[in-house]
C-alpha positions as CSV (number, residue, x, y, z in Angstrom):
1,X,6.1,21.0,17.7
2,X,6.6,23.7,14.7
3,X,6.3,20.4,12.3
4,X,3.4,18.9,13.9
5,X,1.4,22.4,13.9
6,X,2.4,22.8,10.2
7,X,0.8,19.4,9.4
8,X,-2.5,20.3,11.5
9,X,-2.7,23.6,9.9
10,X,-2.4,21.9,6.1
11,X,-4.9,19.3,7.1
12,X,-7.4,21.9,8.8
13,X,-6.9,24.3,5.6
14,X,-7.4,21.2,3.3
15,X,-10.6,19.9,5.0
16,X,-12.2,23.5,5.7
17,X,-11.0,24.8,2.3
18,X,-10.3,28.1,4.0
19,X,-7.4,29.9,5.7
20,X,-9.9,32.0,7.6
21,X,-11.9,29.5,8.8
22,X,-8.9,27.5,9.9
23,X,-7.5,30.6,11.8
24,X,-10.8,31.2,13.4
25,X,-11.1,27.9,14.8
26,X,-7.5,28.1,16.1
27,X,-8.1,31.6,17.5
28,X,-5.0,33.2,15.4
29,X,-4.7,35.3,12.4
30,X,-5.0,34.1,8.8
31,X,-1.4,35.3,8.3
32,X,-0.4,32.7,11.0
33,X,-1.8,29.8,9.1
34,X,-0.6,31.1,5.8
35,X,3.1,31.2,7.0
36,X,2.8,27.4,8.5
37,X,1.7,26.2,5.1
38,X,4.3,28.5,3.4
39,X,6.9,27.0,5.9
40,X,5.7,23.4,5.3
41,X,5.9,23.6,1.5
42,X,9.5,25.1,1.6
43,X,10.7,22.3,3.8
44,X,9.1,19.8,1.7
45,X,10.2,21.4,-1.6
46,X,6.7,20.9,-3.2
47,X,3.8,23.1,-3.8
48,X,0.7,21.4,-1.8
49,X,-2.0,23.7,-2.4
50,X,-3.0,26.4,-4.8
51,X,-4.5,29.6,-3.1
52,X,-6.5,32.3,-4.6
53,X,-9.0,34.8,-3.2
54,X,-11.9,32.5,-3.8
55,X,-10.6,29.0,-3.3
56,X,-8.1,26.6,-2.2
57,X,-7.1,23.7,-4.4
58,X,-4.8,20.7,-3.6
59,X,-2.1,19.8,-6.2
60,X,-1.6,16.3,-6.9
61,X,1.2,16.1,-4.4
62,X,-0.9,17.8,-1.9
63,X,-3.8,15.3,-2.3
64,X,-1.5,12.5,-1.6
65,X,0.3,14.1,1.3
66,X,-3.0,14.9,2.8
67,X,-4.1,11.2,3.1
68,X,-0.8,10.4,4.9
69,X,-1.2,13.5,7.0
70,X,-4.6,12.4,8.1
71,X,-3.6,8.8,9.0
72,X,-0.5,10.2,11.2
73,X,-2.5,12.7,13.0
74,X,-5.1,10.2,13.7
75,X,-2.8,7.5,14.8
76,X,-0.9,10.1,17.1
77,X,-4.3,11.0,18.6
78,X,-5.0,7.5,19.0
79,X,-1.8,6.6,20.9
80,X,-2.4,9.7,23.2
81,X,-5.9,8.6,23.9
82,X,-4.5,5.1,25.0
83,X,-2.1,6.7,27.3
84,X,-4.2,9.2,28.8
85,X,-7.2,6.7,29.1
86,X,-5.1,4.6,31.2
87,X,-7.4,1.7,32.8
88,X,-10.6,3.5,31.4
89,X,-12.5,0.9,29.3
90,X,-14.2,2.1,26.1
91,X,-18.1,2.3,26.6
92,X,-21.1,3.5,24.8
93,X,-22.9,2.9,21.5
94,X,-21.1,2.8,18.1
95,X,-22.9,3.3,14.9
96,X,-21.1,2.0,11.6
97,X,-22.0,1.8,7.9
98,X,-20.5,-0.3,5.2
99,X,-21.4,-1.4,1.8
100,X,-23.8,-4.3,1.8
101,X,-21.7,-6.9,0.1
102,X,-18.3,-6.0,1.7
103,X,-20.1,-5.5,5.2
104,X,-21.5,-9.0,5.1
105,X,-18.3,-10.6,4.4
106,X,-15.8,-8.5,6.1
107,X,-17.4,-6.4,8.8
108,X,-20.3,-8.2,10.3
109,X,-18.0,-11.1,11.0
110,X,-15.7,-9.0,13.1
111,X,-18.3,-7.3,15.3
112,X,-18.5,-10.1,17.7
113,X,-15.0,-10.2,18.0
114,X,-14.7,-6.4,18.6
115,X,-17.4,-6.6,21.3
116,X,-15.9,-9.7,23.1
117,X,-12.9,-7.3,23.8
118,X,-14.9,-4.3,24.8
119,X,-17.8,-5.5,26.7
120,X,-19.2,-2.1,27.7
121,X,-19.6,-1.2,23.9
122,X,-22.7,-1.9,21.8
123,X,-22.6,-1.5,18.1
124,X,-25.2,-0.9,15.3
125,X,-24.2,-1.9,11.9
126,X,-25.9,-0.5,8.7
127,X,-25.2,-2.2,5.4
128,X,-26.3,-0.2,2.5
129,X,-24.8,0.3,-1.1
130,X,-25.6,4.1,-1.1
131,X,-23.1,6.7,0.1
132,X,-24.4,7.3,3.6
133,X,-24.2,11.0,4.8
134,X,-22.4,9.9,8.1
135,X,-22.6,13.4,9.5
136,X,-26.3,14.1,8.9
137,X,-27.4,10.4,9.6
138,X,-25.6,10.2,12.9
139,X,-23.0,7.4,12.2
140,X,-19.7,7.4,13.8
141,X,-17.8,5.7,11.0
142,X,-18.1,4.4,7.6
143,X,-16.2,1.7,5.6
144,X,-16.0,2.6,2.3
145,X,-14.3,0.6,-0.7
146,X,-12.8,2.1,-3.7
147,X,-11.7,5.8,-4.5
148,X,-13.2,8.4,-2.1
149,X,-14.9,11.5,-3.6
150,X,-13.8,15.0,-2.6
151,X,-14.8,15.1,1.0
152,X,-14.4,17.0,4.4
153,X,-14.5,13.8,6.1
154,X,-11.2,12.1,7.7
155,X,-10.3,8.7,6.2
156,X,-7.8,6.1,7.2
157,X,-6.6,3.6,4.5
158,X,-7.1,0.1,6.0
159,X,-6.0,-1.9,3.1
160,X,-5.3,-2.0,-0.9
161,X,-8.2,-3.4,-3.0
162,X,-7.8,-4.6,-6.4
163,X,-10.1,-5.7,-9.3
164,X,-9.3,-8.8,-11.3
165,X,-10.7,-10.9,-13.8
166,X,-11.7,-14.5,-12.5
167,X,-13.3,-17.5,-13.9
168,X,-13.7,-21.1,-12.9
169,X,-11.3,-23.6,-14.6
170,X,-14.3,-25.4,-16.3
171,X,-15.2,-22.2,-18.2
172,X,-11.5,-21.7,-19.1
173,X,-11.2,-25.4,-20.3
174,X,-14.1,-24.8,-22.4
175,X,-13.7,-21.3,-23.9
176,X,-10.1,-20.9,-23.6
177,X,-8.1,-18.3,-21.5
178,X,-7.8,-14.7,-22.8
179,X,-4.5,-13.1,-23.4
180,X,-5.3,-9.6,-23.8
181,X,-8.3,-7.5,-22.5
182,X,-9.6,-7.1,-26.3
183,X,-10.2,-11.0,-26.3
184,X,-13.0,-10.5,-23.7
185,X,-15.4,-9.5,-26.4
186,X,-15.7,-12.9,-27.6
187,X,-16.1,-14.3,-24.1
188,X,-19.3,-14.7,-21.9
189,X,-18.6,-12.0,-19.4
190,X,-20.8,-11.4,-16.4
191,X,-21.3,-7.8,-15.8
192,X,-23.2,-5.5,-13.6
193,X,-26.4,-4.3,-15.1
194,X,-26.7,-0.8,-16.6
195,X,-28.6,0.5,-13.5
196,X,-25.8,-0.4,-11.1
197,X,-22.8,1.8,-10.2
198,X,-20.1,0.3,-12.2
199,X,-20.4,2.8,-15.0
200,X,-17.1,3.2,-16.7
201,X,-16.7,-0.6,-17.2
202,X,-13.9,-3.0,-16.3
203,X,-10.4,-1.2,-15.9
204,X,-7.3,-2.5,-17.2
205,X,-3.7,-1.0,-17.5
206,X,-2.8,-1.2,-21.1
207,X,0.4,0.3,-22.5
208,X,1.3,2.3,-19.4
209,X,-2.5,3.9,-19.3
210,X,-5.6,2.8,-17.6
211,X,-8.4,1.9,-20.1
212,X,-11.9,0.9,-19.7
213,X,-13.9,-1.9,-21.6
214,X,-17.3,-2.9,-21.5
215,X,-17.5,-6.5,-22.0
216,X,-20.9,-8.1,-22.8
217,X,-22.5,-11.4,-22.3
218,X,-25.7,-13.2,-22.2
219,X,-26.1,-12.5,-18.4
220,X,-25.8,-9.6,-16.3
221,X,-27.1,-8.7,-12.9
222,X,-27.3,-5.7,-10.4
223,X,-26.2,-7.7,-7.7
224,X,-22.5,-8.6,-7.2
225,X,-23.2,-11.6,-5.2
226,X,-25.0,-13.2,-8.0
227,X,-22.4,-12.6,-10.4
228,X,-19.9,-14.4,-8.1
229,X,-22.1,-17.3,-7.7
230,X,-22.6,-17.6,-11.4
231,X,-18.9,-17.3,-11.9
232,X,-18.4,-20.1,-9.5
233,X,-20.6,-22.1,-11.8
234,X,-18.6,-21.7,-14.8
235,X,-20.8,-19.3,-16.5
236,X,-18.2,-16.7,-17.6
237,X,-15.5,-14.3,-16.7
238,X,-16.4,-11.8,-13.9
239,X,-14.4,-8.8,-12.9
240,X,-14.5,-8.7,-9.1
241,X,-12.7,-7.1,-6.0
242,X,-10.0,-9.1,-4.2
243,X,-11.9,-9.0,-1.0
244,X,-14.7,-10.9,-2.7
245,X,-12.6,-13.6,-4.5
246,X,-9.5,-14.0,-2.6
247,X,-10.3,-17.3,-0.8
248,X,-11.6,-18.9,-4.0
249,X,-8.7,-18.0,-5.6
250,X,-6.3,-19.5,-3.0
251,X,-8.4,-22.7,-3.1
252,X,-8.5,-23.1,-6.9
253,X,-12.0,-22.7,-7.4
254,X,-11.5,-19.5,-9.4
255,X,-8.6,-18.6,-11.4
256,X,-7.4,-15.2,-12.3
257,X,-6.8,-14.2,-15.8
258,X,-5.2,-11.3,-17.5
259,X,-3.2,-10.3,-14.3
260,X,-0.4,-8.6,-16.2
261,X,-3.3,-6.0,-17.2
262,X,-4.6,-5.5,-14.0
263,X,-5.2,-1.6,-13.1
264,X,-3.6,-0.2,-10.0
265,X,-5.3,-0.8,-6.7
266,X,-7.9,1.5,-5.0
267,X,-8.2,1.4,-1.3
268,X,-10.7,0.2,1.7
269,X,-11.0,3.2,4.1
270,X,-12.6,4.1,7.3
271,X,-14.3,7.3,7.1
272,X,-15.1,9.6,10.1
273,X,-15.9,13.2,10.9
274,X,-13.0,14.4,12.6
275,X,-9.5,13.3,14.2
276,X,-9.2,15.1,17.5
277,X,-11.5,14.0,20.7
278,X,-12.9,10.8,18.9
279,X,-14.5,8.6,21.4
280,X,-12.3,6.0,22.4
281,X,-14.7,3.2,21.2
282,X,-14.3,4.8,17.5
283,X,-10.7,5.0,18.0
284,X,-10.5,1.4,19.2
285,X,-12.7,0.2,16.2
286,X,-10.7,1.8,13.7
287,X,-7.4,0.3,15.0
288,X,-9.1,-3.2,15.2
289,X,-10.1,-3.0,11.6
290,X,-6.9,-1.5,10.5
291,X,-4.9,-4.4,12.3
292,X,-7.1,-6.9,11.0
293,X,-7.3,-5.9,7.5
294,X,-3.5,-5.3,7.5
295,X,-2.6,-8.8,7.6
296,X,-2.3,-10.4,4.2
297,X,-3.2,-13.7,5.6
298,X,-6.6,-12.4,6.5
299,X,-7.5,-12.0,2.8
300,X,-6.3,-15.5,2.0
301,X,-8.4,-17.0,4.8
């Protein structure tokens, strides 16, 4: 129980940004919360957060530990809800938002399967490439791809996502296969236009560090699906997410290049407002996504 309270207090302080606010919500003195954090850090043998009179900042280890703690507490609450709910069925309306491209391919097709399992649930799906404010816009859950910004929201990592260079075999036969990222400068590269969000360029791991390049070509577009289609047509090399091209790579329609220089993966997340007292329909939706995306066969299919 002491270990669980330490984890809960750590997550609460990290998300609220304040010992006082955490203590007030729990009805205890701030010193009690501070002692729990101290005990947790002593037990782990690592500093999780830097506390000053003005602010609380997570260390690198603390940020990584926070994500694991949020996931564990969410899964524990979900298990408790499943037991305590007994034969109670999920019901009510679920509002979900996701990025447009990912949502069309990997969220919308799952909705009918989820509703078939839970006939008393209805669902609204919003697809948008802007970062939706789920608190003020009334959404229960957001699916997000990529590194998450600092946030007071709770996140559960659903799967890894890697960006990789791909091209149609016809293009590579015609133009050759690049052996190093620097060689992309002499290839036709299919890039997002300057008004899109990929501001830092294409990421590669070179000599143990992540470096960013801005390849050029005769074609660019603000829509990732168009770049995907152009790539399939053999018009150049594209830098796309595994969720978008995995099936074409598996079938041989696209070929991965520069795999030895692939940058570390980021994540696909379910994001929501709080871990405790989530409606059963929200918990079941998150579990459904986690189990679906957690199987490698799903992404190859």
